[in-house]
Residue, then its C-alpha position, 0 to 999 in steps of 0.5 A: m445082148t443087142k443095145k438099143h439107141p433112141q430114135p431121132l425125132l422125125p420132122r413131123g414131131w418137131l413141128a408138133l412140139g413147136l406148135l405146142a410151145g407157141a400156143a402156150l406163149l400166146l396164152v401167157l401174153t394174152v393173160y398179161r395183156a388183160h391184167a395190164s389193161a384192167p383199171p386199178v381197184a380203188a381203195p375203200g373210202p373212210l367210214l367217217v370223216r371228222e370236220g371240227n366238231r362235226l362227224v360226216v358220214p360220206a357217200g358209200s360208207a357202210l355206216r349209212d345203212r346202220l344209222r337211223v335218224e328221226t325227228v324229235g317229238d313233243a310230249a304234251s300228255a301226262h307222264e305216267v308212273a306205276l307205283p306199288a299199292t295194296v288193297e285195304a278195307d275202308p277204316a270207316r267201314t271196319a269195326n274192331i270188336v273189343p270185349p268191354l271187360t275180361g272174362k271167358l269166351v263161352e261161345l263163338k257164333v261166327r267163323l272167319g269169312d262169314t257175312v254178318r248183319r247188323g245186330q247179329l250175335l257174334a259171341t257170348i262172354a261170361s264175366p264176374d266183372l259184369a256180374q259185379a256191375v249188374a249187382d252195383a246197378q241193382k243195389a243203387r236202384d234199391a237204395l234209390d227206392l229206399a231213399q224215395r220212401a224215406l223222403v215221403r215219410a219225412r214229408g208226411v211227418n213234416e206236414a204233421g208238425s212233428n219234425a223240422a224242415k231240415d229232415v225233409e231237406a236231408a231226405q231230399s239230398a239222400v234221394a238225389q245222391q242215390a239217383a246219381e249213383l244209379q245213373r252212374s251204375e247204369m251208365r257203366l252197364r251201357t258203356l259195357g253194352a250190357e243192358g236190355s237183352g245184352v245180359s243174361s244170367g250165368r253161374g256166379s257171373q253174367v253172360l254178355n252177348i257181343t253183337a255186330p255193330m254193322a253189316g259186313t264180313v268177319t275178316a279177322l278172328n283172334a280167339a276160340a271158344g273157351a279162351n280166357l280174355n284177360d287183355a281188355n284191349a285185345v281185339l276179338m274179331t274184325v268185321s269189315n264192310l267190303e262193298a267199298v275198299w281202298v287201294t293204298v298207293n305208296v308215293p315216293e317223296n319226289l312225286v308227292s307234289a304231283v299227286a292230288p285228290g281227284q287225280n285219275a288212276v288205273v289199277a291192276l291187280a296181280a289176281y286178275p291179269g289183263r284187267s284194269f280198274s279206273g278210279n280217282v285219288a280220294f286222299v293223300s296223307a299229310v305226312l310221310d312214313a318215317d322209314s320208307r319216306r313215302a306218302r300214302a295216297r288212297i283210291v276208293f273202289a266200289n266192290p259189289e262183286g268182291l273182286f277186291k280183297p284186303n291185302m291183295y297186291a296191286t299196281a297203280v298207274l297215275g298220270v303226273p301232269q307235265v309241261r310240254q317237253p321234247q321226247v326221244p327214244a331211249s336208244a338215242l341217249l348216249m353216255n359221254n363221260d359223266s354226261v348224257s348226249v345225243f347226235v343231232e343232224a346238222a346237215p344231211w349225214t352230218f352230226v354234232r354231239r350235244a349234251v342234254e338233260p333227260g327227264r322222266e321215262d315214258g315207256d321206251s321214250v325219255r323226256i328231255r328237260s334241256g338241250l334239245a328242241a322239238g323238230e330237230r333230227v337226232v340219231v336214234r339207232g347206231g349212235v354208239l358207232l358215232n360215239d366210238 
């Protein structure tokens, strides 16, 4: 077997290899020189510099794009508070129908929600007590008639000289007593509302007609026909005139001094989204509720369309008068331990922390009681970055 030996490179091969090595060396030298001549990369500057009690945001700091500074405004308008409220019937336009005596409810002439006119028949009640009262009045009337006839006879006899003057005086006294008794019994009938057409005869009793004392709507009905009315104080039904209603507002104790009659109010009802009704406070209670610690303020509304219905929920917005105060967005306020503070711009991009006393909130803004003046500039966005 013939053994092959490697052929030696020809002169042209050595020349190509040398050129390739030279090119590689030239590339390395070029890259090295480029890096050596490039300026060094500067280290990033600080985001924030503290100078005593001042915080400086230097030029080029990324914080500058994240901070927003605004001028403190001056709030002169009334502070608005939204308070829970309820629609109620005006008590002066509401009548609770209470039967004047016990008995049986013979017939109901109305239903819940019916509109009634003044004097309209609402119900009839059969009552033995009423029968007794009518009988007492009739008995007193007969006794007075008898006493008057006896007085006439006594006077005739006295004029004939057959009896003494004392007999006439006794007859006169009897007439006066029976007249008083008749007056008492008739007064009782009037108190019961059982005079004239209000009473009709029944079987062993008298039937009392219950009529509407005012025009309005039957807003409550507490018994059905055939029921025995044994509680003389129980309300049979309620008639309310809803042409005008109250919106009763629950005012917390800390706002009682700021709410007064005549004050403007805007009411929104949950039943009518997007609608509002303007009115004025007509009354503020003199005492607070012992449990809720709230006063009741009432706003009167005309209700010709019947939109306001008793027991509807509402929200009343009242304007509480305020002195002029600085006002800032709520986002400007920061908690610092147990106090509230803001960052005030002492110079361009230089801020100082300052404690403030916040007041009432107005939507997204807060009134400042002390610690800040209108016209100063404060951080309203991104302050938490300085706070940290």
